[in-house]
VEXPABA-607609 format. One line per field, with one value per residue (C-alpha): residue number from 0; residue in three letters; x, y, z. Coordinates in steps of 0.001 Angstrom, whole numbers, plus 524288, in hexadecimal, padded with zeros to 5 digits. Layout:
resi: c(NUM ...);
resn: c(ALA ...);
c1: c(X ...);
c2: c(Y ...);
c3: c(Z ...);
END
This chain:
resi: c(0 1 2 3 4 5 6 7 8 9 10 11 12 13 14 15 16 17 18 19 20 21 22 23 24 25 26 27 28 29 30 31 32 33 34 35 36 37 38 39 40 41 42 43 44 45 46 47 48 49 50 51 52 53 54 55 56 57 58 59 60 61 62 63 64 65 66 67 68 69 70 71 72 73 74 75 76 77 78 79 80 81 82 83 84 85 86 87 88 89 90 91 92 93 94 95 96 97 98 99 100 101 102 103 104 105 106 107 108 109 110 111 112 113 114 115 116 117 118 119 120 121 122 123 124 125 126 127 128 129 130 131 132 133 134 135 136 137 138 139 140 141 142 143 144 145 146 147 148 149 150 151 152 153 154 155 156 157 158 159 160 161 162 163 164 165 166 167 168 169 170 171 172 173 174 175 176 177 178 179 180 181 182 183 184 185 186 187 188 189 190 191 192 193 194 195 196 197 198 199 200 201 202 203 204 205 206 207 208 209 210 211 212 213 214 215 216 217 218 219 220 221 222 223 224 225 226 227 228 229 230 231 232 233 234 235 236 237 238 239 240 241 242 243 244 245 246 247 248 249 250 251 252 253 254 255 256 257 258 259 260 261 262 263 264 265 266 267 268 269 270 271 272 273 274 275 276 277 278 279 280 281 282 283 284 285 286 287 288 289 290 291 292 293 294 295 296 297 298 299 300 301 302 303 304 305 306 307 308 309 310 311 312 313 314 315 316 317 318 319 320 321 322 323 324 325 326 327 328 329 330 331 332 333 334 335 336 337 338 339 340 341 342 343 344 345 346 347);
resn: c(MET LYS LYS THR ARG LEU THR ILE LEU LEU MET LEU LEU SER VAL VAL ALA ALA GLY CYS TYR TRP TYR GLN GLY GLY PRO LEU PRO LEU ASN TRP GLU LEU ARG ARG PHE ALA MET LEU TRP HIS LEU ASP GLY MET MET LEU GLY ILE ARG HIS PRO ASP GLY ARG THR GLU HIS ILE VAL ILE GLY TYR HIS ALA ARG ASN GLY GLU GLU LYS VAL LEU PRO LEU THR GLU ASN GLU PRO MET ARG ILE ALA SER LEU SER LYS PRO ILE THR ALA MET THR ILE ARG TRP MET VAL LYS LYS GLY GLN LEU GLN LEU ASP GLY LYS LEU VAL ASP LEU LEU PRO GLN LEU ASP TYR SER ARG ASP GLU TYR TYR ARG GLN ILE THR VAL ALA ASP LEU LEU ARG HIS VAL ALA GLY PHE SER ALA ARG GLN SER GLY ASP VAL VAL VAL THR ASP ASN GLY LEU VAL SER CYS ASP GLN ALA ILE HIS LYS VAL LEU GLU ARG LYS LEU ASP ASP VAL PRO GLY ASN GLN ILE GLU TYR ALA ASN ILE GLY TYR CYS PHE LEU GLY LYS ILE ILE GLU ASN LYS ALA GLY LEU THR TYR GLU ASP ALA VAL HIS ALA MET LEU GLN ASP ARG GLY VAL SER ALA GLU LYS LEU THR ILE THR GLY MET VAL ALA THR ALA GLY ALA VAL PRO PHE THR SER ARG GLU GLU LEU GLN GLY ALA ALA PRO VAL GLY GLY TRP SER ALA ASP LEU ASP THR LEU LEU ALA ILE TYR ALA LEU GLU LEU PRO HIS VAL ARG GLN ILE ALA VAL PRO PRO LEU ARG ALA ALA TYR THR GLN SER TYR TYR GLY LEU GLY TRP ARG ILE TRP PRO GLN ASN ASP GLY SER ASN GLN LEU THR HIS TYR GLY ALA PHE PRO PRO LEU HIS TYR SER PHE ALA LEU ILE LEU PRO ASP GLY THR ILE VAL VAL ALA PHE VAL GLU GLY GLN LEU TRP ASN TYR SER GLU ALA PHE SER ALA LEU LYS GLY ILE LEU SER GLU ARG LEU);
c1: c(8612D 858EA 84C24 84D7E 84F81 845BC 83D0C 83FBA 83E71 83182 82DD6 8304B 82835 81D82 81EF6 81FD4 8158E 80D3E 80F0C 80C88 7FF3B 7FBD0 800F3 7F940 7ED2F 7EC77 7F181 7FE3C 803AF 80433 8132C 81428 80873 80F5D 81C86 8149E 80FEC 81C76 8220F 8151F 817C9 826FB 8290D 835E8 8317E 8259B 821A2 8150F 8100E 803D7 7FB20 7F1D8 7E45A 7EA14 7F5C2 80003 80A15 811E2 81BEE 81D7D 82AE2 82F3F 83A0A 841A3 84262 84002 84C4D 84E42 85A96 865B6 865D3 8668D 85981 855AD 84A65 83EA2 83E1D 83059 8346C 83994 83296 82CBB 82703 8180E 815E7 805F1 80251 80626 7F85E 7F26D 7F9CB 7F848 7E96E 7E8F3 7F002 7E476 7DAE6 7E1FF 7E036 7D2AB 7CFD8 7D89F 7CE7F 7D9DF 7D278 7C7A2 7C47D 7BEB1 7C44B 7C864 7D66E 7D430 7D30C 7DDBE 7E6F4 7E27E 7EF3B 7EF06 7EA90 7DDF2 7DA69 7DB76 7D10F 7C4C2 7C3CF 7CF16 7C5B2 7BD7C 7C8C7 7C743 7D216 7C90B 7CA19 7DA79 7D8FC 7D13E 7D7A0 7CB61 7CFCE 7CFD9 7DEF5 7E227 7F082 7EB13 7E7C5 7F089 7FC0B 80033 8070F 80DD5 8139D 818BE 822B0 82DCD 82B22 821CD 81D79 81C25 80D8E 80FCD 812E7 80951 7FEEC 801DE 80428 7F669 7EF58 7F448 7E8A9 7DBFA 7D6FE 7D55C 7C73B 7BD57 7C16B 7B9AA 7B4D6 7C0A9 7CB4B 7D837 7E65C 7EBD3 7F8F2 7F583 7EAC5 7F2DA 7FB8D 7F173 7ED82 7FB93 7FB17 7EFD8 7F502 7FF27 7F79F 7EDFC 7F639 801C7 80B52 812BD 80D16 817F7 81569 805CE 806A1 80FA7 806D2 7FB76 8027F 807E6 7FA2F 7F50E 7FF04 8073B 816A7 81A1F 829DA 829EC 82105 82A23 82CF5 838D1 842CE 8488F 83ED5 842C6 8504B 854BD 857F9 84F3F 8441D 84644 84A0A 83FA1 842C4 83B9A 83860 82F7D 828FA 82561 81FCE 817B0 81585 8067C 80533 811E4 81C19 81C5B 8254B 82235 8251F 81AA5 8172F 815A3 80CC2 8045C 8037A 7FF43 7F539 7EFC6 7E996 7E19A 7DA6B 7CF65 7CD73 7CACB 7BC61 7BF8A 7CA31 7C263 7B755 7B64A 7B61D 7A8D4 7A7BA 7B1B5 7AF51 7B714 7B6D9 7C109 7C818 7C7AF 7D077 7CC9E 7D3BA 7E1CE 7E00E 7D9CE 7CE89 7CAB1 7BE32 7BADA 7ACDC 7AB6F 7AAF5 7B881 7C3FD 7D370 7DA64 7E6CB 7F01F 7FE5B 80951 812A7 820EE 823C3 82B46 82E36 82818 81A26 810D1 8045D 7FABB 7ED73 7E43D 7DB1A 7CD6A 7D1A6 7DCB6 7E8A7 7F1B0 7FBE5 8072F 80EE6 81BAC 81EA9 82CFC 82E76 8296F 81B40 81712 80883 807C4 7F8DE 7F79A 80129 7F9B4 7EC92 7F314 7FA49 7ED49 7E6B7 7F03A 7EED4 7E1E2 7E17C 7EB9C 7E96C);
c2: c(848D0 83D4D 84041 84D8E 84A64 84174 84CDE 85539 84A7C 84689 85569 85601 849A3 84ECF 85AF3 85356 84B6F 856F0 85B9D 84DB6 84E17 85C74 8582F 84B2A 8517A 845A0 83EEF 83C98 82D59 826CF 825F8 83690 836AD 8305F 83867 84449 83D48 83AA2 84738 84F33 844F8 84885 83831 83046 827E1 81F5F 81325 80C6F 7FE76 7FD43 7F2B7 7F48F 7EA4D 7E3E7 7DEF2 7E87C 7EF0E 7FAA8 802D1 811F1 81569 82424 82808 8216A 81CFE 8256A 8296A 82843 8309B 83127 82243 82046 8229B 8187F 81735 80F1A 803AE 7FD04 7ED96 7F1C2 7EEE9 7FAD7 7FC16 7F9E7 80013 7FF01 7F901 7ECC5 7EE55 7EA05 7DDE3 7DB2A 7DC05 7D2C8 7C9F8 7CA35 7C7E1 7BD3D 7B681 7B900 7B2C3 7A65E 7A606 7AA55 7B70B 7BDC9 7CDB0 7D037 7C7F4 7CD1F 7D34D 7CD52 7C10E 7BF59 7C53A 7C0E6 7C1C1 7D024 7D7B0 7DF26 7E22C 7F1F2 7F426 7EB12 7F076 7E914 7DD33 7E305 7E616 7DBA0 7D907 7E056 7EC67 7EBAA 7EB0B 7F5A8 7FF63 7FEFA 7F861 80370 80796 8155B 8198B 8288E 826C4 81D7A 81DEF 81405 8084C 801DA 80D12 81607 821FF 8188F 80E74 802F1 7FA7A 7EBB2 7E7EB 7DFA9 7ECDA 7F490 7EB2D 7E96B 7F926 7F941 7F194 7F9C2 802C8 8029F 80306 8115E 80F7D 804AF 7F9FC 7FC2C 80A48 812DC 810C5 8146A 810BD 8075E 800EB 7F82B 7F1E8 7EB3A 7E660 7DEFD 7D947 7D433 7CDF3 7C6D3 7C2E8 7BE35 7B61B 7AEC4 7AD54 7A6D9 7AE48 7BA2F 7C5F9 7C76B 7B7BE 7BA2B 7C420 7BBF0 7AFD4 7B8A7 7BEDF 7B06F 7A9C3 7B584 7B43C 7C02C 7BF50 7C897 7C7DB 7D6A5 7D72E 7D626 7DC31 7E322 7EC3E 7EF1E 7F49F 7FCDF 7FEDF 80C7D 80AAF 81579 810DE 811BE 803D1 7FC70 7EE04 7E1B3 7DF83 7EB91 7EA64 7DC0E 7E19D 7EA0D 7E3B7 7E301 7F086 7F5EB 7ECD7 7E794 7EA76 7E79E 7EC24 7F2D9 7E5E2 7DD2E 7E626 7E8AA 7D9D8 7D7C6 7E488 7DDED 7D3A1 7DC9A 7DEC8 7D30E 7D65F 7E6CC 7E56E 7DDCD 7E6ED 7F365 7EE96 7FAEF 7FB20 7F867 804EA 80DEB 8199B 81F5E 827E5 82712 81B13 80E50 80348 7F6D2 7E96D 7EE34 7F9EA 80812 80805 81498 813A9 8178D 81D5E 811E0 808FE 802F4 805B5 80953 8033D 80933 8085C 8104F 80CD3 8162D 81557 822BD 82CB7 826FA 818F4 81863 80E86 80EF9 80579 8087B 7FD72 804AC 7FF35 7F976 7F1AE 7F9BB 7F93D 8031A 8015B 80D08 81056 81F2B 822C9 83103 839D4 837AF 83D61 83E6A 8307E 82FF7 83AC6 8368B 82A35 82FB0 8374C 82BD5 8244B 82E09 82E63 81F04 81E34 828FE 82378 814C5);
c3: c(7DC66 7D543 7DDFA 7D815 7C9EA 7CAAC 7D039 7C55B 7BACE 7C0C1 7BE99 7B2C7 7AE87 7B2E2 7ACFC 79F2A 7A415 7A6E9 79817 791DF 799F8 792D4 78613 7872F 78D0B 79523 7A1DB 7A5BA 7A525 7B0CF 7B20A 7B036 7BB4C 7C440 7C1E2 7C4CA 7CF83 7D512 7D3FF 7DA93 7E59E 7E551 7E544 7E2C1 7DB1D 7D8E0 7D1D7 7CDE8 7C91E 7C2F2 7BDE7 7B52A 7B427 7A99E 7B3CC 7AB29 7B55B 7B2B2 7BB0A 7BC2B 7C41E 7C6CE 7CE49 7D9B0 7E83B 7F27F 7F8FC 80751 80B5A 800DC 7FB54 7EC4D 7E691 7DC5C 7D14D 7D392 7CD56 7CA3F 7CF8D 7DD09 7E74E 7F18D 7FE54 7FDC1 80AD9 80C32 7FEE3 80655 80D76 80065 7FEC8 80F12 80A29 8006F 8087A 81298 80641 802C6 810D1 811E8 80651 80922 81500 81F6C 82205 82208 81DEC 82A6C 8333E 84010 843DD 8513A 84B16 84229 84BB7 85897 85CC4 85FDA 86AF5 8665E 87364 8726F 86A6E 867D4 859BF 855BF 85763 84BB1 84032 8366A 82B82 82107 82B8F 82A87 81C28 81ABA 82429 82C0D 8388E 8422E 84250 83F8E 83A52 839ED 84956 84DFD 845D3 83F06 844D0 83A10 831A8 83B86 83B94 840BF 835C4 83476 83F3E 83DF5 83D6C 84B20 85224 84BE9 84E4A 85C7A 85D57 857CB 85FEA 86CE0 86826 8650C 85753 8512F 84AF1 84C30 84203 834B1 838E5 83077 82604 82B27 82319 82E16 82C80 8386F 8301F 827E7 83334 83960 82B52 829E5 836F7 83283 825EB 82E13 83707 82E0D 82346 82A9B 82512 826A3 82099 8148D 8113B 81131 8078F 7FECF 8005E 7FC73 7F050 7ED80 7EEA7 7E484 7D9F0 7DE93 7DD2C 7E7FC 7E946 7E852 7F40A 7FFC1 80CE2 80C55 8135D 805E6 7FCC5 7F2AC 7EBB1 7EDC4 7FB9E 7FD4D 8057D 81508 81A68 81FA9 82590 81FE8 82DC3 82E98 821F6 825D8 8322C 82BC3 81E9D 81E3C 81FAB 81533 81477 80773 7FD30 7EDBD 7DFA3 7D772 7CF7C 7DB37 7E1AB 7D652 7D426 7E241 7E3D4 7D6C9 7DD0C 7E5F5 7D818 7D88B 7E654 7E5F2 7E90A 7F545 7F8CA 7F71A 80071 808A3 817B5 81E55 827CD 8257D 81CA8 811AB 80953 7FB2D 8008F 809EE 80BA9 807A3 8096F 80737 7FF99 7FF5C 7F6C9 7EE98 7E8CC 7DC79 7D52D 7CDA5 7D988 7D634 7E0A0 7DF55 7E999 7EFD3 7F87B 7FD6E 80567 80B97 8116A 812B6 81105 803FB 7FFBC 7FA8F 7F333 7EC97 7E6FC 7DF11 7DA23 7CF93 7CBD4 7BF51 7C68E 7C304 7CDC4 7D1A1 7DADF 7DE9E 7E5E8 7EA5F 7EE19 7F4D1 7FE61 7FC2F 80A9A 8063D 80014 80133 7F99F 7EF4E 7ED6F 7ECDF 7E076 7DB03 7DBEF 7D3F8 7C894 7C953 7C826 7BE6F 7B453 7B76E);
END
């Protein structure tokens, strides 16, 4: 019933917003645009955190947690931690680059040298994979061709298990040859972090953030995330096992503060792969890079815990940072986040 009332309310708001647009002869305010976006994509709710170039932050909160079954539906609140899914990957990449700066790693370091305990005998091309290849999704793995060994129909698989499984077969392509988004690459990066830092992945990330002056008390790996009781339960152990890929939870302000650390390094992050061809975008050192006509870059990433929980991050050329949590059955989340990117790019 509440969900029905919310849908009707959003429709009415959309009509009023359209009237405001006609009356004023200009674009809708951002919060109205987002309410219309939520209605068009049949969302239960969404919330955004925006960090402006001058450091100001604001929040926009719409609707409710997605409901799983018949649990009580509770409204979203701006300061609660949510699962960030693959928005964890930029954090893994930040930790790698921090270790490079400390002299513990090199971007051109070889996987076989950094994790010599693993068996690479199935394919000689494993010996060509570098840290930069893993960060840029050009290491020769393809979930599209061979299936995702980390995020499966039966849930999350630990990175240890996924690495063991993928090393039993040949690579899908020669390293550096093509861009293919693959979770397994970030599993290897997580193991490299642990091996070279002498810490657990979780502790290494917190050490990186502490060293860079960011409080990350709300960046956690936990099975109990949202207060609604409507999130499918995944144990802490499962999330820890796949943490470098997508195991973290955080609130909006924590993620905004973490991603703000990337602003001085956008030029380094956005260096394209040497050989792999691309059209509109490519993967840099932890982010998807969208070159702009003026020579600047937009950075994005999105995350998904289908069928109900999604996340999106955007860094604009002027330094504006946006983090969004989206609740609902967002089946075509790639298309939805492309539309959201367009709205935010135009309005901010």
